[in-house]
C-alpha positions as CSV (number, residue, x, y, z in Angstrom):
1,M,-118.5,-61.3,-24.7
2,K,-120.8,-58.2,-24.7
3,K,-122.7,-58.8,-21.3
4,L,-119.2,-58.9,-19.8
5,K,-117.7,-55.8,-21.5
6,I,-121.0,-53.9,-20.1
7,V,-120.5,-55.1,-16.6
8,I,-116.8,-54.3,-16.6
9,L,-117.8,-50.8,-18.1
10,L,-120.2,-50.7,-15.7
11,G,-117.9,-51.7,-12.9
12,I,-115.4,-49.3,-13.6
13,M,-118.0,-46.2,-14.3
14,I,-119.2,-47.1,-10.1
15,L,-115.5,-47.4,-9.0
16,G,-115.2,-43.9,-10.5
17,A,-118.3,-42.5,-8.9
18,F,-117.2,-43.8,-5.5
19,L,-113.5,-42.4,-6.0
20,L,-114.9,-38.9,-7.0
21,T,-117.4,-39.3,-4.3
22,G,-114.9,-40.2,-1.3
23,C,-113.1,-37.2,-2.5
24,T,-115.5,-34.5,-2.1
25,E,-116.3,-33.2,1.5
26,T,-119.4,-33.0,2.8
27,L,-120.1,-30.1,5.2
28,T,-121.7,-30.7,8.5
29,S,-125.4,-29.4,9.3
30,S,-123.6,-26.9,12.1
31,T,-120.7,-25.6,10.1
32,E,-123.8,-24.8,7.6
33,Q,-125.2,-22.8,10.0
34,E,-122.1,-21.1,11.1
35,I,-121.2,-20.3,7.2
36,E,-124.8,-19.0,7.2
37,S,-124.6,-17.0,10.4
38,T,-121.3,-15.5,9.1
39,L,-122.8,-14.5,5.8
40,G,-125.5,-12.4,7.6
41,I,-123.1,-10.8,9.9
42,G,-121.5,-9.7,7.2
43,D,-124.7,-8.2,5.5
44,K,-126.3,-6.9,8.3
45,L,-122.7,-4.8,8.9
46,S,-122.6,-3.7,5.2
47,K,-125.6,-2.3,5.5
48,N,-125.0,-0.5,8.6
49,Q,-121.5,1.0,7.6
50,P,-122.2,0.9,3.7
51,T,-119.1,1.1,1.5
52,P,-118.6,4.8,0.7
53,T,-119.9,5.7,-2.8
54,D,-118.6,9.6,-2.7
55,I,-115.3,9.2,-3.4
56,D,-114.1,10.8,-6.4
57,Y,-110.5,10.3,-6.9
58,S,-108.7,7.0,-5.9
59,L,-105.0,8.0,-5.0
60,E,-104.7,4.4,-5.4
61,R,-105.5,4.3,-9.0
62,Y,-103.4,7.5,-9.5
63,N,-100.0,5.7,-8.2
64,L,-100.9,2.4,-10.3
65,I,-101.3,4.6,-13.8
66,R,-98.2,6.6,-12.8
67,R,-95.8,3.4,-12.0
68,T,-97.4,2.0,-15.4
69,Y,-95.8,4.8,-17.6
70,W,-92.5,4.6,-14.9
71,V,-92.0,0.7,-15.4
72,N,-92.4,0.8,-18.9
73,G,-90.0,3.9,-19.8
74,Q,-92.5,6.8,-19.7
75,R,-91.2,8.8,-16.7
76,E,-91.7,12.0,-18.2
77,K,-95.5,11.3,-18.6
78,A,-95.1,9.6,-14.9
79,N,-93.8,12.9,-13.5
80,T,-95.9,14.9,-15.0
81,L,-99.2,13.3,-14.6
82,V,-101.8,15.4,-12.5
83,C,-103.3,14.2,-9.8
84,E,-106.8,15.7,-8.8
85,V,-106.6,15.7,-5.0
86,E,-104.0,17.0,-2.6
87,K,-101.5,14.4,-2.0
88,P,-100.5,13.5,1.6
89,L,-96.9,12.8,2.7
90,G,-95.9,9.6,4.3
91,Y,-92.8,8.6,6.5
92,I,-91.6,5.3,5.5
93,A,-88.6,3.2,6.8
94,L,-87.3,-0.1,5.3
95,F,-86.0,-2.8,7.3
96,L,-83.8,-5.7,6.6
97,E,-84.4,-9.1,7.9
98,N,-81.9,-8.5,10.9
99,G,-83.7,-5.3,11.9
100,S,-80.9,-3.1,10.4
101,C,-82.7,0.1,8.1
102,A,-82.0,-0.2,5.0
103,G,-83.2,3.4,4.3
104,K,-86.2,5.9,5.0
105,F,-88.1,8.0,2.4
106,I,-90.5,10.7,2.6
107,V,-93.4,9.3,0.3
108,D,-95.4,11.4,-1.9
109,G,-99.0,10.8,-1.8
110,K,-99.2,6.9,-0.4
111,I,-97.6,3.2,-0.6
112,T,-99.0,1.1,-2.5
113,S,-99.3,-3.0,-2.7
114,L,-97.5,-4.4,-5.8
115,N,-100.5,-6.7,-6.0
116,S,-102.9,-3.9,-6.9
117,Y,-104.0,-3.7,-10.5
118,L,-106.0,-1.2,-13.0
119,T,-107.6,-3.8,-14.3
120,P,-109.1,-7.4,-13.1
121,D,-106.4,-10.4,-14.3
122,S,-109.4,-13.0,-15.3
123,E,-112.8,-12.4,-16.6
124,Y,-113.7,-14.6,-13.4
125,Y,-113.1,-14.9,-10.2
126,E,-113.5,-17.8,-7.5
127,L,-117.3,-19.6,-7.7
128,V,-119.2,-18.2,-5.0
129,Y,-120.5,-20.4,-2.5
130,G,-122.4,-23.4,-3.8
131,G,-122.1,-22.4,-7.3
132,T,-120.7,-24.1,-10.5
133,C,-118.7,-23.7,-13.0
134,T,-119.8,-23.8,-16.7
135,V,-116.9,-21.9,-18.3
136,E,-113.4,-21.7,-19.0
137,N,-112.0,-19.0,-17.3
138,K,-109.9,-16.5,-19.5
139,W,-107.0,-14.6,-18.5
140,L,-106.5,-11.1,-19.1
141,P,-103.3,-9.0,-19.7
142,D,-102.0,-6.3,-17.5
143,V,-102.2,-3.0,-19.2
144,D,-98.7,-3.4,-20.6
145,G,-99.4,-6.6,-22.3
146,S,-97.6,-8.9,-19.6
147,Y,-99.3,-11.7,-17.7
148,G,-98.7,-13.1,-14.2
149,S,-97.9,-11.6,-10.6
150,N,-96.0,-9.1,-9.3
151,D,-93.4,-9.9,-6.1
152,N,-95.6,-9.4,-3.1
153,G,-94.1,-5.7,-1.9
154,I,-95.1,-2.3,-1.9
155,F,-94.1,0.9,-4.2
156,F,-94.1,4.3,-3.7
157,F,-92.7,7.6,-5.1
158,T,-90.6,9.9,-3.3
159,T,-91.2,13.7,-3.1
160,D,-88.2,14.6,-5.5
161,G,-89.7,11.7,-7.8
162,K,-88.3,9.0,-7.6
163,Y,-89.7,5.4,-7.8
164,V,-88.9,2.9,-4.8
165,E,-90.0,-0.9,-4.9
166,W,-89.6,-2.5,-1.7
167,S,-90.8,-6.6,-0.8
168,G,-89.4,-6.4,3.3
169,I,-90.6,-5.3,6.0
170,Y,-91.2,-1.3,6.7
171,L,-92.8,1.2,9.3
172,Y,-95.0,3.9,7.3
173,S,-96.8,6.5,9.4
174,D,-98.2,10.3,8.5
175,I,-96.0,11.2,11.5
176,P,-92.7,12.2,10.6
177,F,-90.0,9.4,12.8
178,E,-86.6,9.2,13.3
179,V,-84.6,5.8,12.4
180,Q,-81.1,6.1,13.4
181,N,-78.1,4.8,11.0
182,P,-79.1,3.6,7.9
183,V,-77.5,0.2,6.6
184,V,-77.7,1.0,2.7
185,M,-77.1,4.2,1.4
186,Y,-76.8,5.6,-1.9
187,N,-75.8,8.2,-4.3
188,E,-77.5,9.2,-7.1
189,V,-75.1,9.1,-10.0
190,T,-75.7,11.5,-13.2
191,N,-74.7,10.6,-16.5
192,E,-72.9,14.0,-18.0
């Protein structure tokens, strides 16, 4: 009876190993060579054109800090946040799916992705090619204490200090341009 249990247990283990092995994909030698070649090209180009290390101030981080204050009810801090470099002006038109223009704005500084963050969202990222995972990933909160991801889209501030988010199609340039007949109109309402 004991031998039967051992044989059954061994059979289950062999079957399990076979099923798990069937799920992994082996790379052909030509695919491995292509991967190594591509990585080599990336290394060569990085050495020939290194990432700039002389940037002293980031407009992206400035926008993210300003947005953090704004969306957490600290608009005065957002509007008085000092930018250490001269912010460029940009021009943006926001389009609906049917091609109509929903609005156009002058952008104070730059547009920023809603999926840019000031801090990482976890302790670890994807495994490096050929690596193994030995620890559990710990998810980190954003600066406002929340977890998760944002909508895909952009945000920006206008020259008069207004905040705009958009998750649709847009045209952005540092050259002024005209778009006729915006579909969506808005009027600022003041509480007096």
